[in-house]
N, C-alpha and C positions, 0 to 999 in steps of 0.2 A: 112353719108347715108341721102339721101332725103326721107322724108316721103311720104307716099301714104295716105294722109289724108281723102280720101273718103272711104278707107278701113277701117281707124281707126275709123271714125265714124260710119260707118255702124256696125262694131263690138260692138262698145259701145251700140248703140240703141238696137242691139238684146240682149245684157245682160239686159238692162232695161227693154225690152218687156218681157223676159222670168222671170224676177224677180219681180220687184215692179209693174210693169206695170203701172196701173192708181192710184196706191195709191201714198201718198206722202212719199217721201224718207227720211225724217226727221230722221237724226241720223245714217243714213246708209252710209255716204260717205266714210268712211275708208273701210267699208266692200265690198264696189264696187271697189273703186279705187285699192285695193290690187290685186284681182284677175286679174283686167285688167292689172295691172303692170306686174304680173308674165307672163301672155300672151306675152305682149310686149317685155319682156326681153327674153323670149325663141325665139320669132320673130326677134331678134335684131334690135327693134326700140327703139332709144335713147330716153329716157325720165327721169323723175324724179317725185315721190309723193310730192307734196308741202303741206307743213304744216303751217297753219296761221290761221286767223281770218277773219270773215265775220260778215256782219250785218244782224239780223233778228229781225224784230219788235222793231226797235230801239234797240236792246241789241245785245252786242259784243259775239259770239260765236265761238269755235273752228270748223274748217272747213279743208276738204281735196280735192285736186284735183289733177290732172296730168299736169306737164309742159313738153312741147314737144321741145321747143326751147329755146335760149337765146334772141329771139325778142319778148317774150311774148306771144307765142302761148300756149293755155292751153286746156284741155279737162276736162270739168265738167259733170260728169254723173248723179249728183244729184241736178243739179241747180234748179230744180222746188221746192225743199224744202224752197226757200226763197220767190219765186212769180210763180203762176200758169200760169202768164202770158209768160213765158219763155218756148222754146222747151225743150222737156225731156233731150236731151243732148246739150251741147254748146261746140263747137269747134272754136276756133278763138282768136284773141288777147284779153288778159285779161283787156286791157284798152279801149276796142271799145265796150264794153257791161255794160249798168247802173248798173247790178247786180254784175259783177264779177270786175269792176273797184274798188270796195270798199274792195277787197279782200286784205288783208296784210300777206305777207309771215313772218314767226317767224324768228328771227334772230340767233337762236340757231344752234346748230350742226345737221345736218340731219340726220345721223346714230344715235345719241343719240335720236332724236324725233321719229323716226322710232321703235327703240327698244321698249321705254316707250309706245308708242301707241298700239305696236304689242302684248305687253303682256297685256295690258287692254282688247284688243280685245279677245286675246286666251284664258284669265282665264274663260271667260262665256262659251266656248265651251268645256273647261276642267272641267266646274263646280267647279271650285275652292270654298271653303267654305268661304273665305275672298274675294270674287270679288266684283267689283263696284256694290252698290244697284242699283237696277232697279226693275220697277213693274213686276210682272209675266207675265203679258200680253205683256210687251214689250220684255221681254227675249224671250219669244215664237216666237214673230214676228221677234225678231233678229235672232234666230237661224234658224228659216225656212228659213230666207232670205240668212243666210250664206249656208246652204245646198243647196239652189237653184243656188247661184252663182258658187258654187264648181261643180255643175252638169253642168253648162253651159260652165265652162272652161274646163273640162274634154272633153267636145263635141269638143272644137276647139282643143285641144291638139291632138285628133284623125284625126280631119278633116285635119290639117296642117302637121300631122306626127311629132309631136313634143314630143311624149310620152316618147321616149328612152332619149332625150335631159333633158326632166324634171328629170328623175330618177338620173341624175347627177347634179342636180340644188340645192344647199342648199337653196335658196331663195325660189324655187318653192315649194320643200317639206317641207318648213317650213310653208306655207300656207295650205298644205293638212293636216298636222300632226293633229290640233286641231278639223278639219272636221271629219278626220277620227275616232277620239276619241268618238265624239258624235254620229255618225252614229253606231258605235261598242256597243255603251250603249243604243242603240235603243229607245233615246230620244223622248217621245210622241209629235211628231210636229202635226200641224193642218193647212195644207196648205189654209184651208178656212179663217184662220186669214189675209191672204195676197193675193193679185193678182197675184199669182204665176201662169206661164204658160209653166211649164215644168214638167217632172216627176221625182219626188224627189227621186225615186228609181233606175232609169235608169242605174247609174253606181255606185250604193252603195258599192258593194263587191270590185270594182276596186279601189275605194278611200281607203277603209279601208286597202287596201293592200299598197298603197302608205305610209300610215300612219307607217307600218312596217319598211319600207325602211329608212323612216326620223329617226326612233329609233336605226337605226344601224349606222347612220353617225357619 
């Protein structure tokens, strides 16, 4: 199926505007690529989350972006963590941009990479005792960011009439389950910590309900 790249970029830019806004998206690449991937999957847009490495301040770090075709077209909604000179969202060839041409795709199994990253992402939202150590401030920012992206994703599910389709998607529900848990726990989030431009309570009850569906799969 031929992609409508204008719509894809417009959606990604809206996710950025309503979540990290003008903040630096350092460390949030998977947390934004995952909900975008859920939406694209439900919209039947062929894509993959790419797992790899990127250069930041002369250091190699893990990075995630979305690959849209075999010709090297990618979508990177957190490219500004590497340089503020970039637009907030990059959509184009990975090999035509000075920042993205340095990206290196991991040679490992994609499913295995996703599973490991997913569990690391979810353990924070599930508040696992032995989760990856982070500063308290970063945890609050990351949790706030994830709640915001879930709100934006839910808005698009309603807009495109995809909610019923989501309810039969293991992939989609696996995204909402950890978000549902942290919302149900009434985690004390502070949107002032981040440049959030959406109401974090808009779809709270609906997202909590999605977590119950996931538990029964």
